[in-house]
C-alpha positions as CSV (number, residue, x, y, z in Angstrom):
1,X,120.1,101.1,102.6
2,X,121.6,98.0,100.9
3,X,119.9,94.6,101.0
4,X,122.5,93.3,103.5
5,X,122.1,96.4,105.7
6,X,118.3,95.9,105.6
7,X,118.6,92.2,106.7
8,X,120.9,93.1,109.5
9,X,118.6,95.9,110.7
10,X,115.6,93.5,110.7
11,X,117.6,90.8,112.5
12,X,118.6,93.4,115.2
13,X,114.8,93.8,115.8
14,X,113.8,90.2,115.7
15,X,116.9,88.0,115.7
16,X,118.1,85.8,112.9
17,X,115.5,83.0,113.4
18,X,112.6,85.3,112.6
19,X,114.0,86.8,109.4
20,X,113.9,84.9,106.1
21,X,115.9,86.3,103.2
22,X,117.5,83.4,101.2
23,X,116.1,82.6,97.8
24,X,114.9,79.1,98.7
25,X,113.2,80.4,101.9
26,X,111.2,82.9,99.9
27,X,109.7,80.5,97.4
28,X,106.7,79.7,99.6
29,X,105.8,83.4,99.8
30,X,105.6,84.2,96.0
31,X,101.8,84.2,96.1
32,X,98.7,83.6,98.2
33,X,95.8,81.5,97.1
34,X,95.7,83.4,93.8
35,X,98.4,81.5,91.9
36,X,98.1,83.1,88.4
37,X,100.5,85.9,89.4
38,X,103.7,85.4,91.4
39,X,106.5,87.6,92.7
40,X,109.2,87.0,95.2
41,X,109.5,89.3,98.3
42,X,112.6,91.0,99.5
43,X,112.4,89.2,102.9
44,X,109.8,87.7,105.3
45,X,109.8,88.7,109.0
46,X,107.8,87.2,111.9
47,X,107.0,89.7,114.7
48,X,105.3,88.5,117.9
49,X,104.3,91.8,119.5
50,X,102.7,95.1,118.5
51,X,105.9,96.9,119.4
52,X,107.9,94.7,117.1
53,X,105.5,95.3,114.2
54,X,105.8,99.1,114.9
55,X,109.6,98.9,114.9
56,X,109.7,97.1,111.6
57,X,107.3,99.5,110.0
58,X,109.2,102.5,111.2
59,X,112.4,101.1,109.8
60,X,110.9,100.4,106.4
61,X,109.0,103.7,106.3
62,X,112.2,105.7,107.1
63,X,114.1,104.0,104.3
64,X,111.1,104.0,101.9
65,X,111.1,100.3,101.5
66,X,107.8,98.8,100.5
67,X,106.1,96.2,102.8
68,X,102.9,94.3,103.2
69,X,101.1,92.3,105.9
70,X,100.3,88.6,105.4
71,X,98.1,86.2,107.4
72,X,97.8,82.5,106.5
73,X,98.1,83.1,102.7
74,X,94.6,81.8,102.0
75,X,93.5,85.0,100.2
76,X,92.2,84.5,96.7
77,X,92.9,87.8,95.0
78,X,96.7,88.2,95.2
79,X,96.5,90.7,98.1
80,X,99.6,89.2,99.8
81,X,101.7,88.9,96.6
82,X,104.9,91.1,96.8
83,X,104.7,92.7,93.4
84,X,107.2,95.5,94.3
85,X,109.8,93.5,96.1
86,X,108.2,94.1,99.5
87,X,109.2,92.9,102.9
88,X,106.4,90.6,104.0
89,X,105.4,91.1,107.6
90,X,104.0,87.6,108.5
91,X,101.6,87.7,111.4
92,X,101.3,83.9,111.9
93,X,103.3,84.0,115.2
94,X,100.9,86.6,116.6
95,X,98.3,84.0,117.2
96,X,97.3,84.4,120.8
97,X,93.8,84.3,122.2
98,X,94.1,87.3,124.5
99,X,90.9,87.4,126.5
100,X,87.2,86.7,126.5
101,X,84.2,88.4,128.3
102,X,81.2,86.2,127.9
103,X,78.9,88.6,129.9
104,X,79.6,91.4,127.4
105,X,79.9,89.1,124.3
106,X,83.5,90.1,123.5
107,X,86.8,88.3,122.8
108,X,90.2,89.8,121.9
109,X,92.7,88.0,119.7
110,X,95.9,88.7,117.8
111,X,95.7,88.8,114.0
112,X,97.3,85.4,113.4
113,X,94.6,83.6,115.4
114,X,92.9,81.0,113.3
115,X,89.2,81.7,112.6
116,X,87.9,78.3,113.6
117,X,90.1,78.0,116.6
118,X,88.3,81.0,118.1
119,X,84.9,79.2,118.0
120,X,86.5,76.0,119.3
121,X,87.9,77.8,122.3
122,X,84.6,79.3,123.3
123,X,82.4,76.4,122.2
124,X,82.5,74.6,125.6
125,X,80.7,77.6,127.1
126,X,78.1,77.4,124.3
127,X,79.5,80.4,122.3
128,X,80.8,80.9,118.8
129,X,82.2,83.4,116.3
130,X,79.8,83.8,113.4
131,X,81.9,84.7,110.3
132,X,82.7,81.3,108.7
133,X,84.8,81.5,105.4
134,X,85.3,78.2,103.7
135,X,88.9,78.4,104.7
136,X,88.1,79.0,108.3
137,X,90.2,76.0,109.5
138,X,93.3,77.9,108.2
139,X,92.5,81.6,107.6
140,X,93.3,84.2,110.3
141,X,91.1,86.8,112.0
142,X,93.6,89.5,110.8
143,X,93.3,88.3,107.2
144,X,89.5,88.2,107.6
145,X,89.6,91.9,108.8
146,X,91.8,92.9,105.8
147,X,89.5,91.3,103.2
148,X,86.2,91.8,105.1
149,X,85.6,88.0,104.7
150,X,82.2,86.5,104.6
151,X,81.2,82.9,104.7
152,X,78.2,80.6,104.3
153,X,76.3,82.1,107.2
154,X,76.7,85.8,106.3
155,X,73.2,85.8,104.8
156,X,71.7,86.1,108.3
157,X,74.7,87.2,110.4
158,X,76.6,89.5,108.2
159,X,80.3,89.6,107.2
160,X,83.4,90.4,109.2
161,X,82.8,94.1,109.6
162,X,79.6,93.3,111.5
163,X,81.6,91.4,114.1
164,X,84.7,93.4,114.7
165,X,84.2,96.2,117.1
166,X,87.7,97.5,117.8
167,X,91.3,97.0,116.8
168,X,94.8,98.1,117.7
169,X,96.5,99.1,114.4
170,X,100.1,100.0,113.4
171,X,99.8,102.7,110.7
172,X,102.1,102.6,107.7
173,X,104.2,105.2,109.4
174,X,104.8,103.0,112.5
175,X,102.4,104.9,114.8
176,X,100.2,102.7,117.0
177,X,96.5,103.7,117.2
178,X,93.3,102.2,118.6
179,X,90.2,102.4,116.4
180,X,86.6,101.5,117.0
181,X,85.1,100.9,120.5
182,X,84.7,97.6,122.4
183,X,81.3,98.8,123.6
184,X,78.8,101.2,122.0
185,X,79.5,103.3,118.9
186,X,82.9,104.9,118.5
187,X,83.0,108.7,118.7
188,X,84.0,110.7,115.6
189,X,84.6,109.2,112.2
190,X,84.2,105.4,111.6
191,X,87.9,104.8,111.1
192,X,87.5,101.1,111.9
193,X,85.0,100.8,109.1
194,X,87.6,102.3,106.7
195,X,90.3,99.8,107.8
196,X,88.2,96.7,107.7
197,X,88.2,95.6,104.1
198,X,91.1,97.9,103.1
199,X,93.3,94.9,102.2
200,X,96.3,95.9,104.2
201,X,96.7,99.3,102.5
202,X,95.9,101.4,105.6
203,X,97.7,99.6,108.3
204,X,98.3,96.4,110.2
205,X,95.9,95.2,112.9
206,X,97.8,93.7,115.9
207,X,94.9,93.1,118.4
208,X,91.3,92.6,117.4
209,X,88.2,92.8,119.5
210,X,85.3,90.7,118.1
211,X,81.7,90.2,119.0
212,X,80.8,86.6,120.0
213,X,77.4,85.0,120.0
214,X,75.6,82.3,121.9
215,X,74.9,79.1,120.0
216,X,71.2,79.0,118.8
217,X,68.8,76.7,120.6
218,X,68.1,74.7,117.4
219,X,69.4,74.2,113.9
220,X,67.8,72.5,110.9
221,X,69.7,71.9,107.6
222,X,67.8,71.0,104.4
223,X,69.2,69.6,101.2
224,X,67.2,69.9,98.0
225,X,68.2,68.5,94.6
226,X,67.0,69.9,91.2
227,X,67.0,68.9,87.6
228,X,67.6,72.4,86.5
229,X,69.2,75.5,87.9
230,X,66.2,77.8,87.3
231,X,64.0,75.9,89.7
232,X,66.7,76.0,92.4
233,X,67.1,79.8,91.7
234,X,63.3,80.3,92.0
235,X,63.3,78.5,95.3
236,X,65.9,80.8,96.7
237,X,63.8,83.9,95.8
238,X,60.6,82.4,97.1
239,X,62.2,81.4,100.5
240,X,63.2,85.0,101.0
241,X,59.9,86.3,99.7
242,X,58.1,84.2,102.3
243,X,59.8,86.2,105.0
244,X,62.3,83.6,106.0
245,X,65.9,84.7,106.5
246,X,67.9,81.4,106.6
247,X,71.3,81.4,108.4
248,X,72.7,80.1,105.1
249,X,71.5,79.2,101.6
250,X,74.2,77.6,99.4
251,X,74.1,76.2,95.9
252,X,76.4,74.0,93.8
253,X,76.1,72.9,90.2
254,X,76.9,69.4,88.7
255,X,80.6,70.0,88.0
256,X,81.1,71.2,91.6
257,X,79.2,68.2,92.9
258,X,81.4,65.9,90.9
259,X,84.5,67.4,92.4
260,X,83.4,67.1,96.1
261,X,82.1,63.6,95.6
262,X,85.6,62.6,94.5
263,X,87.0,64.0,97.8
264,X,86.9,62.6,101.3
265,X,83.5,64.2,101.8
266,X,81.4,61.9,99.5
267,X,77.7,62.7,99.8
268,X,76.6,60.7,96.7
269,X,75.1,63.5,94.6
270,X,73.2,62.1,91.5
271,X,75.2,62.6,88.3
272,X,72.1,63.8,86.4
273,X,71.0,66.7,88.5
274,X,71.9,70.3,87.7
275,X,71.9,71.9,91.2
276,X,71.8,71.2,94.9
277,X,70.6,73.7,97.5
278,X,71.8,73.6,101.1
279,X,69.6,75.7,103.4
280,X,70.1,76.2,107.1
281,X,67.7,77.8,109.6
282,X,68.5,78.4,113.3
283,X,67.0,80.1,116.4
284,X,64.4,79.1,118.8
285,X,63.3,75.5,118.5
286,X,59.6,76.2,117.7
287,X,60.4,78.8,115.1
288,X,63.1,76.6,113.4
289,X,60.7,73.7,113.0
290,X,58.1,75.8,111.4
291,X,60.6,77.5,109.1
292,X,62.1,74.2,108.0
293,X,58.7,72.8,107.1
294,X,57.8,75.9,105.1
295,X,61.1,75.7,103.2
296,X,60.4,72.0,102.3
297,X,57.0,73.1,101.0
298,X,58.5,75.8,98.8
299,X,61.1,73.4,97.4
300,X,58.3,71.0,96.4
301,X,56.5,73.8,94.6
302,X,59.6,74.3,92.4
303,X,59.9,70.8,90.9
304,X,62.5,69.6,93.4
305,X,63.6,66.0,92.7
306,X,64.3,65.3,96.3
307,X,64.4,67.3,99.6
308,X,65.4,66.1,103.0
309,X,66.2,67.5,106.5
310,X,69.4,66.3,108.0
311,X,68.6,63.5,110.4
312,X,71.7,63.9,112.7
313,X,74.6,66.2,113.5
314,X,76.9,63.8,111.6
315,X,74.8,64.1,108.4
316,X,74.6,67.9,108.7
317,X,78.3,68.0,109.3
318,X,79.0,65.9,106.2
319,X,76.8,68.1,104.0
320,X,78.6,71.3,105.2
321,X,82.0,69.7,104.9
322,X,81.1,68.8,101.3
323,X,80.2,72.5,100.6
324,X,83.1,74.1,102.5
325,X,85.7,71.9,100.8
326,X,84.4,72.5,97.3
327,X,87.2,74.9,96.4
328,X,89.9,72.4,97.5
329,X,88.1,69.5,95.8
330,X,88.5,71.2,92.4
331,X,92.0,69.8,92.4
332,X,90.4,66.4,91.9
333,X,89.1,67.4,88.4
334,X,91.5,70.2,87.3
335,X,95.2,71.0,87.8
336,X,94.5,74.7,88.2
337,X,91.6,77.0,88.8
338,X,90.7,80.7,89.3
339,X,87.7,81.5,91.5
340,X,85.8,84.7,91.2
341,X,83.3,86.2,93.7
342,X,81.0,88.6,91.9
343,X,77.8,89.7,93.5
344,X,74.4,90.0,91.7
345,X,70.8,90.6,92.6
346,X,69.1,87.3,93.5
347,X,66.5,87.9,90.9
348,X,69.1,87.8,88.1
349,X,70.6,84.5,89.2
350,X,69.3,82.3,86.3
351,X,70.2,84.9,83.7
352,X,73.8,85.3,85.0
353,X,74.4,81.6,85.3
354,X,73.2,81.2,81.7
355,X,75.8,83.9,80.6
356,X,78.5,82.1,82.7
357,X,77.7,78.9,80.7
358,X,78.1,80.9,77.5
359,X,81.5,82.3,78.6
360,X,82.5,78.7,79.5
361,X,81.7,77.6,75.9
362,X,83.4,80.7,74.4
363,X,86.6,80.2,76.3
364,X,86.7,76.4,76.0
365,X,87.1,76.1,79.8
366,X,85.0,74.2,82.3
367,X,83.4,76.5,84.9
368,X,82.0,75.0,88.1
369,X,79.6,77.1,90.2
370,X,79.6,77.2,94.0
371,X,77.9,80.2,95.7
372,X,76.1,81.9,98.5
373,X,72.7,81.8,96.7
374,X,70.9,83.7,99.4
375,X,72.8,86.9,99.0
376,X,73.8,86.6,95.4
377,X,77.5,86.0,96.0
378,X,78.7,83.8,93.1
379,X,81.9,81.7,93.1
380,X,82.5,80.5,89.5
381,X,85.6,78.2,89.5
382,X,87.3,78.5,86.2
383,X,89.3,75.2,85.5
384,X,92.5,75.4,83.4
385,X,95.9,73.8,83.0
386,X,98.7,76.3,83.3
387,X,101.0,73.9,81.5
388,X,99.0,74.4,78.3
389,X,100.1,77.6,76.5
390,X,97.4,80.2,76.5
391,X,95.1,78.5,79.1
392,X,96.0,80.8,82.0
393,X,95.3,83.9,79.8
394,X,92.0,82.4,78.8
395,X,91.1,81.7,82.4
396,X,91.9,85.2,83.5
397,X,89.9,86.7,80.6
398,X,86.9,84.5,81.4
399,X,87.0,85.7,85.0
400,X,87.1,89.3,83.9
401,X,84.1,88.7,81.5
402,X,82.1,87.1,84.3
403,X,82.8,90.1,86.6
404,X,81.6,92.4,83.8
405,X,78.3,90.5,83.6
406,X,77.9,90.9,87.4
407,X,78.5,94.6,87.2
408,X,76.2,95.1,84.2
409,X,73.2,93.5,86.1
410,X,73.7,95.9,89.0
411,X,76.0,93.9,91.1
412,X,79.7,94.1,92.2
413,X,83.0,92.5,91.4
414,X,83.7,91.1,94.8
415,X,81.6,90.0,97.8
416,X,84.3,88.7,100.2
417,X,87.6,87.7,98.4
418,X,88.8,91.2,97.9
419,X,90.3,93.0,94.9
420,X,94.0,92.5,95.4
421,X,95.8,92.4,92.1
422,X,93.4,90.0,90.4
423,X,90.4,92.5,90.0
424,X,92.2,95.8,90.3
425,X,91.4,96.9,86.7
426,X,87.9,95.5,87.0
427,X,87.3,98.2,89.7
428,X,86.6,100.4,86.7
429,X,83.5,98.4,86.0
430,X,81.8,99.8,89.1
431,X,83.7,103.1,90.0
432,X,84.2,106.3,88.1
433,X,87.4,108.4,88.1
434,X,86.0,110.6,90.8
435,X,85.2,107.6,93.0
436,X,88.7,106.2,92.6
437,X,90.4,109.5,93.2
438,X,88.4,110.0,96.5
439,X,89.5,106.5,97.7
440,X,93.1,107.2,96.8
441,X,93.0,110.5,98.8
442,X,91.6,108.6,101.8
443,X,94.3,106.0,101.6
444,X,97.0,108.7,101.4
445,X,96.0,110.0,104.8
446,X,96.9,106.6,106.4
447,X,99.6,105.5,103.9
448,X,101.2,108.8,102.6
449,X,104.2,107.2,100.8
450,X,102.1,104.3,99.4
451,X,104.6,101.8,100.9
452,X,102.0,99.5,102.6
453,X,100.7,97.0,100.0
454,X,101.1,99.4,97.1
455,X,99.5,98.5,93.8
456,X,96.6,96.7,95.4
457,X,92.8,97.3,95.6
458,X,92.6,100.7,93.8
459,X,93.7,101.4,90.2
460,X,95.2,104.7,89.3
461,X,92.4,107.0,88.0
462,X,92.4,108.6,84.6
463,X,89.6,108.7,82.0
464,X,92.0,107.9,79.1
465,X,93.4,105.0,81.1
466,X,89.9,103.7,81.9
467,X,88.9,103.8,78.2
468,X,92.1,102.1,77.2
469,X,91.7,99.4,79.8
470,X,88.1,98.7,79.0
471,X,89.1,98.4,75.3
472,X,92.0,96.2,76.2
473,X,89.8,93.8,78.2
474,X,87.2,93.6,75.4
475,X,89.9,93.0,72.8
476,X,91.6,90.5,75.0
477,X,88.5,88.5,75.5
478,X,87.7,88.5,71.8
479,X,91.3,87.7,70.9
480,X,91.7,84.9,73.4
481,X,88.3,83.3,72.8
482,X,88.4,83.7,69.0
483,X,91.9,82.2,69.0
484,X,90.7,79.3,71.0
485,X,87.8,78.6,68.7
486,X,90.1,78.9,65.7
487,X,92.5,76.3,67.2
488,X,89.5,74.1,67.9
489,X,88.4,74.3,64.3
490,X,91.9,73.5,63.0
491,X,92.1,70.6,65.4
492,X,88.7,69.3,64.2
493,X,88.4,70.3,60.5
494,X,85.4,68.1,59.9
495,X,83.2,69.8,62.5
């Protein structure tokens, strides 16, 4: 099938207005939120129904043309980047709120429905949807399903997989199936559990049934400021050790605080503190009051400079807006950045942050830290300028080095952003050849021709390839960092 024949066939399904194929139209779809790697798709199409998605997929599968699903494009690991000249199936027009059943705590949405809009629609009846990624004002439920997105409140409430109970899915062959169960456990294998977090490699969800929750009776938010990160880290461990499971427990370092205070969400963080903790507890009023008081006591035991409980909803909202806009605020202090999301045991927090500081010095790049401290999900933001030769490569190498540290202390390379293309080779830090082969075999059951988002999530197995890749990463880090230090010495011969 020629390119012109493909476009004509897609237009026959959707009409001309819902098919983009001209060069200037495709520029906006060269990448998602991971901008270090870009590639232009073959075309972008905008279905509005499950049947239209199925018709498009059947056409592409029949002619062996690669394709991938895309939500709002807020992903941070390159999962929606068309590396193989794919046709992008954009789901933004499939944004309907289909139904809600308050009595049984369920809602059904299309994949393009915005995360925060779901909560806003059910909030008047005192309900909400718990997963709250920082991009929740823009990201879609379908994208959250693909990446198994988390959020600030996942410490207590879990990530996306804990809140999606069923889905209608178009398989990479064009077949329409229903997985999961709206009520009770699904019979047979947990196919929904396989699809959630599979990053669009096993199919395209077109209708999603989610669990909704009633708003808690009371909420208390505490902000604690520390002169050093180790005291803040010890506070996190002791709060959990005291038997308190906060709804959220977030931390930012000084560089991250500088960025957000330059944005529209100015809190007024002191410029001489090392860390700020944002801790939230919710539930029954009496229990929340008691938990908040105990958390304040624990903070004071760990040399906190200042600790306060939000005095109003407006103050609480400002604090959370400051935290949730931290990624976007980095644009105030750096033209480009890469954000990682490695996971570590909470008890290794101080040790890992020390190593991240060392990587920052070795690479010559500033690294801000914003993270879900309660569950050990780190978000180091590596600042760089892509206009400076070599800085992009140094930033990518620094990110890989950080993930290696996370894996070495018993953690993982991703907690919620996904693997995509960004971390695909780093999968070897945590999986053996046998592990990777098993995952590829599972994927091939759903995606036999590997047409649906090919080249994402799982690297090809091979012991020799693994050894070569590990050696390449180590050599790359040394080469890039040594090269930077050499340039620095040449630029400053007296030092």
